[in-house]
C-alpha positions in Angstrom: 0.2 -0.5 0.4 1.8 3.3 -0.8 1.9 6.4 1.7 -0.5 8.2 -0.1 -3.0 5.5 0.0 -2.3 4.9 3.5 -2.6 8.5 4.8 -5.7 9.0 2.7 -6.9 6.3 4.6 -6.4 6.8 7.9 -6.9 10.3 7.5 -10.4 10.1 5.8 -11.3 7.6 8.4 -10.8 10.1 11.3 -12.7 12.8 9.3 -15.6 9.9 8.7 -15.3 9.0 12.6 -15.7 13.4 13.4 -18.7 13.5 10.9 -20.3 10.3 12.9 -19.9 12.0 16.4 -21.3 15.2 15.1 -24.2 13.0 13.5 -24.9 11.8 17.0 -24.4 14.5 19.1 -26.8 16.5 16.6 -29.5 13.9 16.7 -29.1 13.6 20.3 -29.4 17.3 21.3 -32.3 16.7 18.8 -34.0 13.9 20.6 -33.9 15.6 23.9 -35.5 19.1 22.6 -38.0 17.1 21.0 -38.4 15.2 24.2 -38.5 18.3 26.2 -40.6 20.1 23.4 -43.3 16.9 24.3 -43.3 17.1 27.9 -43.7 21.1 27.3 -47.0 20.6 24.8 -48.9 18.1 27.4 -48.4 20.7 30.4 -49.0 23.4 28.5 -52.2 21.7 27.4 -53.3 20.6 30.3 -52.4 23.9 32.2 -54.8 25.3 29.1 -58.0 22.9 30.3 -57.7 23.3 34.1 -58.3 26.7 33.1 -61.4 26.3 31.4 -63.9 23.1 32.4 -64.6 24.6 35.7 -67.9 26.0 34.0 -68.0 22.7 32.1 -67.8 20.3 35.5 -69.3 23.0 37.4 -72.6 23.5 35.7 -72.4 19.7 34.9 -72.5 20.3 31.2 -71.2 17.3 29.5 -71.8 18.9 26.0 -69.3 21.9 26.8 -66.9 19.5 27.9 -66.8 17.6 25.3 -66.6 20.2 22.4 -63.9 22.0 24.7 -61.5 18.6 24.9 -62.1 18.0 21.0 -60.7 21.1 19.9 -57.9 19.8 21.1 -57.9 16.3 21.0 -58.9 16.3 17.0 -55.6 18.2 16.4 -53.9 14.5 16.4 -50.7 15.7 18.4 -52.1 14.0 21.5 -52.5 10.6 22.2 -55.1 10.0 25.3 -56.6 13.3 27.3 -58.4 11.8 30.2 -60.5 13.8 32.9 -61.6 12.5 36.4 -63.3 13.5 39.3 -62.0 13.9 42.5 -62.8 10.2 43.3 -61.0 9.1 40.5 -63.9 8.1 38.3 -63.0 8.8 34.3 -65.2 11.4 33.4 -64.1 11.7 29.7 -61.5 9.6 27.8 -60.7 10.6 24.2 -57.9 8.2 23.0 -55.6 7.4 19.7 -55.5 3.7 18.7 -51.4 2.6 19.2 -49.6 3.2 15.7 -46.0 3.1 14.8 -44.1 6.5 13.9 -44.2 7.1 10.3 -40.4 6.4 10.2 -38.3 3.5 9.4 -38.3 0.9 12.4 -34.8 0.7 12.9 -34.7 4.6 13.5 -37.3 4.4 16.4 -35.6 1.6 17.7 -32.2 3.4 18.0 -33.8 6.7 18.6 -36.5 5.8 21.2 -38.9 9.0 22.0 -41.5 8.7 25.2 -44.9 9.5 25.6 -45.1 11.8 28.3 -48.0 13.1 30.1 -48.8 16.2 32.3 -51.6 16.8 34.5 -53.5 19.8 36.1 -56.3 20.0 38.7 -59.5 21.8 37.9 -60.4 24.1 40.3 -63.6 25.7 40.8 -63.0 28.7 43.3 -61.6 27.5 46.5 -63.5 23.5 45.6 -61.5 20.7 44.0 -63.7 19.9 40.6 -61.1 17.0 39.2 -58.0 16.3 37.2 -57.0 16.5 33.9 -54.2 14.7 32.1 -52.7 14.8 28.4 -50.7 12.2 27.1 -48.6 13.5 24.3 -48.5 11.2 20.7 -44.5 10.7 19.8 -45.3 10.3 15.9 -44.6 14.1 14.8 -41.7 14.5 17.0 -40.2 11.3 15.0 -41.0 12.7 11.8 -39.4 15.8 12.5 -36.4 14.6 14.2 -36.0 11.7 10.9 -36.4 14.6 8.5 -34.1 16.8 10.1 -31.6 13.9 10.9 -31.7 12.8 7.5 -31.7 16.4 6.1 -28.3 16.8 7.8 -26.8 13.1 7.1 -26.8 13.8 3.6 -24.8 17.4 4.4 -22.4 15.4 6.1 -21.9 13.5 3.4 -21.7 15.3 1.0 -19.4 17.8 3.3 -17.4 14.6 3.7 -17.0 14.3 -0.3 -16.0 17.2 -0.7 -13.3 17.3 1.8 -11.9 13.9 0.7 -11.7 16.0 -2.7 -9.4 18.0 -1.1 -7.4 16.0 0.8 -6.7 13.8 -2.3 -5.8 16.7 -4.0 -3.5 17.9 -0.9 -1.8 14.9 -1.1 -1.1 14.3 -4.1 0.7 18.2 -3.8 2.6 17.4 -1.3 3.8 14.0 -1.9 4.5 14.4 -5.7 8.3 15.2 -4.8 7.9 11.5 -3.1 6.0 9.6 -6.2 9.4 11.4 -8.4 12.1 10.4 -5.6 10.5 6.5 -6.0 10.6 7.2 -9.7 14.2 8.3 -9.6 15.0 5.6 -6.7 13.5 2.6 -9.3 15.7 4.4 -11.8 19.3 4.1 -9.8 18.1 0.7 -9.1 17.7 -0.1 -12.7 20.8 1.7 -13.3 19.5 4.5 -15.0 20.7 7.6 -13.3 17.9 10.1 -13.3 17.3 13.2 -11.2 14.5 14.7 -9.6 13.2 18.1 -11.5 11.3 19.9 -9.5 12.1 21.4 -5.4 9.5 21.0 -3.0 8.5 23.5 -0.3 8.6 21.2 2.7 12.3 21.4 4.2 12.8 18.1 5.1 11.9 16.6 1.5 13.7 19.4 -0.4 16.9 18.1 1.6 15.8 14.6 0.7 15.7 15.5 -3.2 18.8 17.5 -3.2 20.5 14.6 -1.9 19.3 12.2 -4.0 19.9 14.4 -7.3 23.3 14.9 -6.1 24.1 11.0 -5.4 22.8 10.2 -9.4 24.1 13.2 -10.2 27.6 12.0 -9.1 27.0 8.6 -10.3 26.1 9.5 -13.6 29.3 12.0 -14.3 31.1 9.4 -13.2 30.2 6.8 -15.4 30.5 9.2 -17.8 33.9 10.2 -17.5 35.1 6.6 -17.5 33.1 6.3 -20.4 34.8 9.2 -22.1 38.2 8.0 -20.3 37.1 4.3 -22.7 36.1 5.4 -25.5 39.8 7.8 -25.9 41.9 4.9 -25.2 39.7 2.7 -27.6 40.0 5.4 -30.0 43.9 5.8 -29.2 44.3 1.9 -29.9 42.1 1.6 -32.9 41.6 4.9 -34.5 43.8 6.9 -36.8 44.5 9.6 -35.6 45.6 11.7 -38.5 42.3 11.1 -40.6 39.7 10.1 -38.2 39.1 6.7 -39.6 39.5 3.0 -38.2 43.1 1.3 -38.0 43.8 -1.7 -39.2 43.4 -4.0 -36.1 39.8 -1.9 -35.8 38.8 -2.9 -39.3 40.4 -6.2 -39.5 37.9 -7.2 -36.2 34.6 -5.2 -37.8 35.3 -6.9 -41.0 35.4 -10.3 -39.2 31.9 -9.5 -37.1 30.6 -8.3 -40.3 31.1 -11.1 -42.3 29.7 -13.2 -39.7 26.7 -11.1 -39.7 26.0 -10.4 -43.3 27.0 -13.7 -44.7 24.6 -14.2 -47.7 25.2 -10.3 -49.0 26.9 -9.1 -51.7 29.7 -7.4 -50.9 32.8 -4.8 -52.3 36.0 -4.6 -50.8 38.5 -1.5 -51.8 42.0 -1.1 -51.1 43.7 2.4 -52.4 47.4 2.3 -52.0 49.8 5.6 -52.5 53.2 4.8 -53.8 55.9 7.3 -53.5 54.8 9.4 -50.5 58.5 8.9 -48.7 59.3 10.8 -51.9 57.3 13.7 -51.5 57.3 13.7 -47.7 61.6 14.4 -48.6 61.1 17.0 -51.4 58.0 18.6 -49.4 58.5 17.7 -45.9 56.5 15.8 -43.6 53.5 18.0 -43.7 52.7 18.0 -47.5 52.8 13.5 -47.2 50.1 14.0 -44.3 48.1 17.0 -46.0 47.9 14.6 -48.8 46.6 11.4 -47.0 44.1 13.9 -44.9 42.9 15.1 -48.3 42.8 11.3 -49.4 41.1 10.6 -46.5 38.2 14.0 -46.7 38.0 12.2 -51.2 37.2 8.8 -49.3 34.7 10.2 -47.1 32.3 10.9 -50.0 32.1 7.7 -51.6 29.4 5.4 -50.2 30.3 1.8 -51.6 27.2 0.4 -49.8 25.3 -0.2 -46.7 27.0 0.3 -43.7 30.6 1.1 -45.0 33.5 0.6 -42.7 36.2 2.8 -43.8 39.8 2.5 -42.3 43.4 3.5 -43.4 45.3 0.2 -42.9 48.9 1.9 -43.1 50.9 4.6 -44.4 48.7 5.5 -47.3 46.5 2.7 -47.4 43.2 2.6 -47.2 40.0 0.5 -47.5 36.7 0.6 -48.4 33.8 -1.7 -47.0 30.4 -2.3 -48.4 27.6 -4.2 -48.2 24.5 -5.4 -50.9 25.9 -4.1 -53.7 25.3 -5.0 -57.0 28.6 -6.1 -59.8 27.9 -3.1 -62.0 28.0 -0.4 -58.9 30.8 -1.8 -57.1 33.0 -1.0 -60.6 31.3 2.2 -61.2 32.2 3.2 -57.4 35.8 1.9 -58.5 36.3 3.6 -61.2 35.1 7.1 -59.9 37.1 6.3 -56.8 40.2 5.8 -58.6 40.0 9.3 -60.7 39.3 11.0 -57.4 42.3 9.7 -55.3 44.0 10.7 -59.1 42.1 14.3 -58.7 44.0 14.5 -55.3 47.1 13.6 -55.8 47.2 16.1 -58.7 45.6 19.0 -57.0 48.7 17.8 -54.2 51.6 18.1 -56.5 52.9 15.2 -55.9 55.7 14.3 -58.2 56.1 10.7 -59.0 53.4 10.2 -56.9 50.9 7.2 -58.0 48.6 5.3 -57.1 46.1 2.0 -57.4 42.8 0.8 -56.7 42.5 -3.1 -56.0 38.8 -3.6 -55.2 37.0 -7.3 -54.7 33.2 -8.1 -54.9 31.7 -10.7 -53.2 28.7 -12.2 -54.3 27.3 -14.3 -51.5 29.6 -14.9 -48.4 33.7 -15.0 -47.9 36.1 -17.5 -46.3 37.7 -14.8 -43.8 39.3 -11.8 -43.5 42.7 -12.6 -44.3 41.1 -14.4 -47.6 39.7 -10.6 -48.6 42.7 -8.6 -47.6 44.9 -11.2 -49.9 42.7 -10.8 -52.6 42.6 -7.0 -52.1 46.4 -6.4 -52.0 46.9 -8.7 -54.7 44.7 -6.3 -56.6 46.5 -3.4 -55.7 49.7 -4.6 -56.8 48.2 -5.5 -59.9 46.6 -1.6 -60.4 49.8 -0.2 -59.3 51.6 -1.6 -62.2 48.9 -0.7 -64.6 50.2 1.9 -67.4 48.0 4.6 -68.8 45.2 7.0 -66.6 43.2 3.8 -65.1 44.1 2.1 -61.8 41.7 0.1 -61.2 41.6 -4.0 -60.8 38.3 -5.6 -59.8 38.2 -9.4 -59.1 34.9 -11.5 -58.0 35.7 -13.5 -54.6 34.0 -17.4 -55.1 34.6 -19.2 -51.8 33.1 -22.0 -53.5 36.4 -22.5 -55.5 38.6 -22.1 -52.5 36.4 -24.9 -50.8 36.7 -28.4 -52.6 32.9 -29.3 -50.7 31.7 -26.8 -52.9 29.0 -24.2 -51.6 26.6 -26.7 -52.8 27.7 -29.6 -51.0 27.7 -27.5 -47.5 24.3 -26.3 -48.2 23.3 -29.6 -48.4 25.4 -31.1 -45.8 23.9 -28.4 -43.2 20.5 -29.2 -44.5 21.1 -32.6 -43.8 22.5 -32.3 -40.8 19.3 -30.3 -39.1 17.1 -32.8 -40.9 18.5 -36.1 -39.4 19.1 -34.1 -36.0 22.9 -34.7 -36.6 23.9 -32.6 -33.3 26.6 -32.2 -31.0 26.2 -29.6 -28.0 29.7 -28.9 -26.1 29.4 -26.3 -23.0 32.9 -24.7 -21.7 32.3 -22.9 -18.4 33.1 -19.4 -17.7 34.6 -19.1 -14.5 34.4 -15.8 -11.8 37.4 -14.3 -10.4 37.5 -15.0 -6.6 39.5 -15.4 -3.6 39.6 -19.0 -3.7 39.1 -21.5 -6.2 37.4 -20.3 -8.9 34.0 -20.3 -8.9 31.7 -21.5 -12.1 29.8 -18.5 -12.9 28.3 -20.0 -16.1 28.3 -22.5 -18.8 28.3 -21.2 -22.4 26.8 -23.7 -24.4 27.8 -23.9 -28.2 26.8 -26.2 -31.1 28.6 -28.5 -34.1 27.5 -30.6 -37.0 28.4 -34.2 -37.3 29.5 -35.6 -40.5 29.1 -38.6 -42.1 32.0 -40.5 -40.4 30.4 -39.2 -37.0 32.8 -36.7 -36.2 31.7 -33.2 -35.2 32.4 -30.8 -37.8 33.6 -27.5 -36.2 31.3 -24.3 -36.3 34.2 -22.1 -38.1 33.6 -24.1 -40.9 30.1 -24.0 -41.7 28.8 -21.1 -39.8 29.7 -18.8 -42.7 27.7 -21.4 -45.3 24.7 -20.8 -43.1 25.3 -17.4 -42.8 25.6 -17.4 -47.0 22.6 -19.7 -47.5 20.0 -17.6 -44.7 20.1 -21.1 -42.1 21.2 -19.6 -39.6 17.7 -19.7 -38.1 17.7 -23.1 -38.8 20.6 -23.9 -37.3 19.8 -22.2 -33.9 16.4 -23.3 -34.0 17.8 -27.0 -33.6 20.7 -25.7 -31.7 18.0 -24.6 -29.0 15.8 -27.8 -29.0 18.5 -30.0 -28.7 19.5 -27.8 -25.4 15.9 -27.6 -24.3 16.1 -30.9 -24.6 18.8 -32.0 -23.1 18.3 -29.3 -19.7 14.8 -30.6 -19.7 16.1 -34.3 -18.8 18.7 -32.9 -17.1 17.8 -29.5 -14.9 19.4 -30.2 -11.0 22.1 -27.8 -11.7 21.4 -24.4 -11.4 24.3 -22.8 -13.1 23.4 -20.6 -15.5 23.1 -21.4 -19.2 24.5 -19.3 -21.7 23.9 -19.7 -25.8 24.7 -17.3 -28.7 21.8 -16.1 -31.4 22.6 -14.7 -34.9 21.0 -11.5 -35.9 19.5 -13.6 -38.9 17.4 -16.2 -36.1 17.0 -12.2 -33.8 15.4 -11.0 -37.6 13.2 -14.2 -37.9 10.0 -13.9 -35.9 8.8 -17.1 -36.2 12.1 -18.6 -34.6 11.5 -15.6 -31.9 8.1 -16.5 -31.6 9.0 -20.5 -31.3 11.7 -19.6 -28.3 9.3 -17.5 -26.4 6.7 -20.1 -26.4 9.7 -23.0 -25.2 10.8 -20.1 -22.2 7.1 -19.8 -21.3 6.8 -23.6 -20.8 10.2 -24.4 -18.7 10.5 -21.4 -16.5 12.9 -22.4 -14.3 15.4 -23.5 -17.3 14.3 -20.0 -18.9 15.5 -18.3 -15.9 18.9 -19.6 -16.0 19.4 -19.0 -19.9 21.2 -16.1 -21.0 21.3 -15.1 -24.7 24.4 -13.1 -26.0 24.2 -11.1 -29.6 27.4 -10.0 -31.2 28.2 -6.3 -30.7 28.2 -5.6 -34.2 24.7 -7.1 -34.6 23.4 -4.6 -32.2 24.6 -1.9 -33.4 23.7 -2.5 -37.0 19.9 -3.1 -35.9 19.9 -1.8 -32.4 16.1 -1.1 -32.5 15.1 -4.9 -33.2 17.4 -6.2 -31.0 16.1 -4.2 -28.5 12.9 -5.4 -28.6 13.5 -9.0 -28.7 15.7 -8.6 -25.3 12.8 -6.7 -23.6 10.8 -9.9 -24.9 13.1 -12.5 -23.7 14.0 -10.7 -20.7 10.1 -10.9 -20.1 10.2 -14.7 -20.6 12.5 -14.4 -18.1 16.1 -15.0 -19.7 18.7 -12.6 -19.2 20.9 -10.9 -22.6 24.1 -10.2 -22.8 26.3 -8.9 -25.5 29.7 -10.7 -26.9 32.7 -9.0 -28.5 32.2 -5.9 -26.6 34.4 -2.8 -27.4 34.8 -1.8 -31.1 31.6 0.0 -32.2 31.2 3.2 -31.7 28.1 3.5 -29.9 29.0 0.6 -27.9 29.1 2.7 -24.7 25.6 4.2 -25.4 23.6 0.9 -25.9 25.5 -0.6 -22.7 23.3 1.8 -21.1 19.9 1.6 -23.0 20.0 -2.1 -23.2 22.3 -2.6 -19.6 23.0 -6.2 -20.4 23.6 -8.9 -18.0 27.3 -9.1 -18.7 29.9 -8.5 -21.8 32.4 -10.6 -23.3 35.2 -8.4 -24.5 36.6 -8.7 -27.9 39.5 -11.1 -28.1 41.0 -8.6 -30.1 41.7 -7.0 -26.8 43.3 -10.0 -25.3 45.9 -10.4 -28.2 49.4 -9.4 -26.4 47.6 -7.9 -24.0 50.8 -8.1 -21.3 52.5 -5.3 -23.9 49.5 -3.0 -25.0 49.3 -0.8 -22.5 46.3 0.7 -24.1 44.4 -2.5 -24.1 45.0 -2.2 -20.7 43.9 1.4 -19.9 40.5 0.2 -21.9 39.7 -3.2 -19.7 39.8 -1.4 -17.0 38.1 1.8 -17.8 35.1 -0.9 -19.5 35.0 -2.4 -15.8 34.7 0.9 -14.1 31.6 2.2 -16.4 30.0 -1.9 -15.7 30.3 -2.0 -12.0 28.3 0.9 -11.5 25.5 -0.4 -13.8 25.6 -4.3 -12.1 26.8 -5.5 -15.8 29.8 -8.1 -14.9 32.6 -8.2 -17.6 34.2 -11.4 -18.9 37.2 -12.3 -21.2 37.3 -15.4 -23.6 40.4 -16.8 -25.0 42.1 -17.0 -22.1 45.0 -19.7 -22.2 47.8 -18.5 -19.6 48.2 -17.8 -16.2 50.0 -14.8 -15.9 47.3 -13.3 -18.2 44.7 -14.4 -16.1 46.5 -12.4 -13.0 46.5 -9.5 -15.1 42.7 -9.4 -16.3 42.2 -10.0 -12.3 44.1 -6.7 -11.5 42.0 -5.2 -13.7 39.2 -6.1 -12.2 37.9 -8.4 -15.1 34.8 -10.2 -13.2 35.1 -13.7 -15.1 37.2 -15.3 -17.5 36.7 -18.0 -20.1 39.2 -20.4 -22.1 42.0 -23.3 -22.1 43.0 -21.9 -19.2 39.8 -22.4 -16.5 38.9 -25.5 -19.0 38.6 -26.8 -22.2 34.9 -27.1 -24.0 33.4 -30.6 -23.3 30.7 -33.0 -25.2 27.1 -32.8 -23.5 25.2 -35.8 -23.5 
């Protein structure tokens, strides 16, 4: 029950008790007044009759006596009028039959009125002739008392309703800061550090609001400072300072994630190489060389090679561009325009002896990997540099099937056949939490592989690219998820958290998402153990869809995490927006970690950002004890890799 409800109920009850007391007091006072009036009226009539009846009784005039009494009795205010002589004999009696009052019976029982009697002597001179006894009828008093009580009750109820409305308005006004404080407290609990916008007038509440705003602001500022620091380290480590492009390490990582996410889509990779830059630096100075590099970068920014482009300076005067969902003719035209633009930049720089080459690799469906693409693009650049004339573009088509003896068609047949036959193997690898004593299992990551005709498992790295190419990832993820649900439904004693990867193709497949949500609702205990990992690259390129699916998974009881974290420019924005349960650092940050201080600074900054948000930071691919010690010192929450345990087959 809310504070508003408690105060409202208590005050309204006290107010109702007060009004009820007033009502009771009013009814009792009215009853007492009417009772006195009945007695007074009876006495007045008895006295009056005692003064007028002596003439009738002295002359023994009965007609006159009856006429005098009837004149009073017929008004109906009296129950009985009796005249008796000195011997107690009744001379005249006028009496109404007993009748209940014309008011509700419960009211007559609750507020009883007596029928008072009064008497007066009838005298003639000094001689006593008799007595007159008058008994009042309370029915008229009942009617009057009921009417006034009803009117007073209605008035008090109207007053009560108006008072409650005013009380509610007053309480809402004075408690509005408390509701805002409550909302801010809930936001802080949910790791959203908002503030109360309006300060209350009450001194105590104002101080509480100021304290909460100060606390929330300090946490938010601290997180903002850590985000800025982490972003600076990320930029220094993976961004080219001269051009603002990604450097080679960042480009290779993003290209790898892009190939995994966009498998099956066409793409084009351009590599631009400028020769003779050293001679230009010698002849005109390093400033001229830097100016040429910046001019080339500005020219490349104007080009749109396709959807979700990637741009990078690979080193020296070597640049790379990547675009998705592009046709071959469009790729060729863009390459020709790129060739002309680079030539124009070199001509404007006045760099005599400077030449260039543009190598382009067109990918119709999928690629074997980063190394293969960069190798083909580099070969194209070398051919382009060797060309004479005004054109320096070489475009080749990448054919992964030609490099795979099985062929793309065979891979598709193998994947489809394995899924139909249920030839699936599940593997688990524990993720350990850093602690003071023995390593504690934090979770178990579950992965899957397909079984070939010989009964041997085929590594995921071999069939995943083909599954991406042919759009089979939803079917693949669905089959792995079904196998996971079956396994843990039969063996659910262990309550350890389960981590499962979910591809962006599956995230976009609504039937698969609905089927997954249905299974989670059917097995709520297992659902609470499961955490679904989505790659950072996929999140960044379709945050709206990912956020929708994440919200639905959480509503079903499951968790959400980010895999390969740390390279995308919007990484810390969606970190605060989606608030994953944990993040797994991109493997590139762990390569040669002992000798890369900028990577150490970045990881430490990520940890400082994640901790106030209650987000764990995990490292993957950890294979040595020295690296474990370094990660522990950097504040990483847990680790996964051969240094902890190798993957083991389930079932």
